[in-house]
Backbone bond lengths (Angstrom), bond angles and torsions (degrees), N, CA, C in turn:
res aa  C-N    CA-C-N  psi(-1)  N-CA   C-N-CA  omega(-1)  CA-C   N-CA-C  phi
1 M - - - 1.434 - - 1.526 109.63 -
2 S 1.313 118.04 135.98 1.437 119.66 -179.22 1.510 112.20 -117.80
3 L 1.314 117.07 132.27 1.400 122.41 -176.65 1.499 111.81 -103.88
4 T 1.271 119.31 134.09 1.450 123.41 172.57 1.516 108.56 -105.58
5 I 1.253 116.40 112.66 1.485 121.25 -175.82 1.530 107.62 -89.14
6 T 1.322 114.00 124.84 1.508 120.20 178.95 1.508 108.31 -126.53
7 Q 1.318 113.89 162.45 1.458 120.62 174.82 1.533 109.59 -60.21
8 K 1.327 117.84 -39.38 1.468 120.52 -179.86 1.503 110.30 -61.95
9 T 1.393 115.63 -46.25 1.441 121.15 -179.77 1.563 110.96 -56.36
10 L 1.327 115.52 -45.86 1.460 118.60 -179.96 1.526 111.99 -66.88
11 S 1.312 116.53 -38.16 1.485 118.84 -176.39 1.531 112.77 -69.99
12 E 1.348 117.14 -18.01 1.423 120.50 177.10 1.542 114.55 -87.98
13 I 1.318 117.54 -2.18 1.447 121.57 174.93 1.477 109.34 -84.13
14 P 1.370 119.37 124.88 1.442 121.18 -176.11 1.513 115.22 -49.29
15 L 1.330 117.76 -42.56 1.450 122.14 -179.85 1.526 112.38 -60.38
16 L 1.291 115.75 -27.92 1.515 119.53 -176.28 1.498 114.41 -107.89
17 K 1.353 118.84 6.78 1.493 119.98 -173.90 1.520 115.50 -60.63
18 D 1.340 116.15 -26.59 1.476 118.25 -178.02 1.531 112.17 -101.91
19 V 1.284 119.13 7.31 1.447 120.52 -179.33 1.549 108.73 -79.65
20 A 1.307 113.88 137.54 1.509 122.50 -177.87 1.545 110.90 -55.34
21 P 1.348 117.91 143.14 1.435 119.06 178.03 1.507 114.17 -58.28
22 T 1.319 118.65 -31.99 1.464 120.64 179.21 1.539 110.03 -66.72
23 I 1.298 118.80 -37.50 1.469 121.28 178.24 1.553 110.06 -69.80
24 L 1.351 114.35 -42.33 1.505 117.84 177.67 1.520 110.04 -58.99
25 S 1.346 115.82 -41.33 1.451 120.49 -179.43 1.533 111.04 -63.20
26 E 1.289 114.78 -38.52 1.499 120.13 179.46 1.554 109.29 -69.14
27 M 1.317 116.79 -36.49 1.441 121.30 176.11 1.502 111.86 -62.31
28 V 1.362 114.75 -43.30 1.471 118.39 177.23 1.556 112.75 -63.23
29 N 1.357 113.50 -40.42 1.454 115.79 179.34 1.518 114.06 -63.06
30 R 1.362 116.80 -30.02 1.446 121.09 -176.32 1.530 114.36 -93.88
31 A 1.394 113.43 -10.52 1.471 118.87 -172.86 1.565 113.76 -66.89
32 R 1.307 112.68 146.58 1.501 118.12 171.72 1.515 105.42 -142.12
33 V 1.304 114.63 150.36 1.441 123.78 -177.54 1.566 110.82 -89.09
34 V 1.283 116.02 128.16 1.481 119.95 175.82 1.491 105.93 -120.74
35 E 1.384 115.23 124.28 1.450 120.29 -179.38 1.577 105.41 -109.17
36 L 1.331 114.46 130.29 1.463 120.69 178.10 1.532 112.17 -114.75
37 Q 1.257 115.81 148.41 1.457 120.87 171.23 1.496 109.28 -90.61
38 A 1.301 119.30 158.15 1.449 124.25 178.24 1.552 107.85 -50.67
39 G 1.302 116.06 133.84 1.480 121.30 177.74 1.520 115.48 85.24
40 E 1.314 119.09 -9.62 1.451 122.81 -179.01 1.486 108.82 -75.43
41 V 1.331 115.67 144.62 1.474 122.36 179.60 1.512 110.55 -92.13
42 L 1.376 117.40 126.90 1.453 122.14 176.86 1.556 109.45 -80.68
43 F 1.347 116.06 -48.53 1.437 121.61 177.75 1.511 109.27 -157.74
44 R 1.284 117.07 160.90 1.464 122.58 -177.60 1.524 109.20 -106.49
45 Q 1.358 116.05 158.18 1.433 119.31 -170.66 1.523 115.85 -62.56
46 D 1.300 119.34 -22.39 1.474 119.72 178.94 1.511 112.43 -102.61
47 D 1.327 119.31 6.77 1.448 122.81 176.44 1.536 107.74 -67.64
48 P 1.381 116.92 139.19 1.429 120.10 172.03 1.514 113.47 -62.97
49 P 1.318 120.45 138.96 1.495 120.01 178.21 1.527 109.26 -64.69
50 D 1.313 113.13 130.76 1.448 117.45 -179.08 1.562 112.31 -142.49
51 A 1.352 116.17 4.85 1.446 119.12 -176.67 1.479 110.76 -159.97
52 F 1.362 116.42 166.95 1.437 124.70 173.64 1.505 104.95 -120.12
53 Y 1.351 115.55 124.72 1.409 119.34 -176.38 1.538 112.84 -110.11
54 L 1.347 117.31 141.84 1.434 123.52 172.43 1.552 108.41 -119.72
55 I 1.261 117.76 138.41 1.463 122.67 177.54 1.473 106.24 -97.42
56 E 1.397 116.45 119.14 1.462 120.35 177.31 1.486 110.41 -88.19
57 D 1.318 119.39 -37.93 1.447 123.22 -174.63 1.502 108.36 -149.08
58 G 1.324 115.60 145.70 1.486 117.33 176.27 1.518 113.30 94.13
59 Q 1.285 117.88 -159.34 1.476 123.52 -179.24 1.498 108.30 -140.25
60 L 1.352 114.39 154.53 1.464 125.49 177.08 1.505 107.95 -131.51
61 H 1.359 113.80 125.49 1.514 117.56 175.43 1.489 109.82 -90.24
62 I 1.304 115.10 132.95 1.448 120.08 173.23 1.553 105.62 -98.25
63 E 1.302 117.33 120.09 1.459 121.57 -171.84 1.521 109.17 -120.72
64 R 1.303 115.22 150.99 1.439 123.64 172.20 1.527 106.55 -115.43
65 H 1.384 114.65 120.56 1.437 120.35 -177.64 1.577 106.92 -104.64
66 Y 1.338 114.08 140.09 1.463 120.21 178.53 1.483 111.41 -111.59
67 E 1.319 113.79 160.64 1.462 122.29 -177.08 1.556 111.23 -58.78
68 T 1.352 115.10 -25.21 1.512 116.86 -178.25 1.525 110.31 -76.16
69 G 1.334 118.40 -3.19 1.457 121.51 -178.15 1.536 111.30 93.35
70 E 1.310 118.11 -9.88 1.510 121.34 176.37 1.501 107.92 -78.10
71 Y 1.330 113.23 159.51 1.460 119.19 174.77 1.514 108.76 -146.17
72 R 1.333 113.95 160.66 1.501 120.78 177.24 1.502 107.69 -134.37
73 V 1.328 115.21 134.65 1.456 121.68 174.70 1.533 106.28 -77.65
74 L 1.310 118.46 116.10 1.456 124.23 -177.62 1.524 110.98 -78.86
75 T 1.313 114.65 -41.98 1.477 119.73 179.22 1.556 107.05 -164.04
76 T 1.282 114.58 165.42 1.470 121.64 173.01 1.511 108.02 -124.41
77 L 1.299 115.13 128.63 1.496 121.00 -178.47 1.459 110.48 -109.34
78 G 1.368 114.22 146.94 1.423 121.66 178.89 1.487 111.32 -117.92
79 P 1.345 118.89 -164.84 1.455 123.79 -178.09 1.541 112.06 -50.89
80 Y 1.303 114.01 128.37 1.464 123.73 173.17 1.527 115.35 57.57
81 E 1.332 116.75 23.09 1.496 117.79 174.66 1.501 109.63 -93.19
């Protein structure tokens, strides 16, 4: 699946509805598509923040991992959440 990121697409996302058009335009210019297979890791909890991610299709689990090896799913996000 291939996503075309546009300023209009971004402006229709509730989280971004009040972002200035110039900022949305810059986001579009810097955007890149990342496609993951089921079970693939996008980032780990201690990774430094370096990107803003939008989910076009599917779901992403946000997990908290503990030193004991246990983990807990904190939430599951879907498209444009």
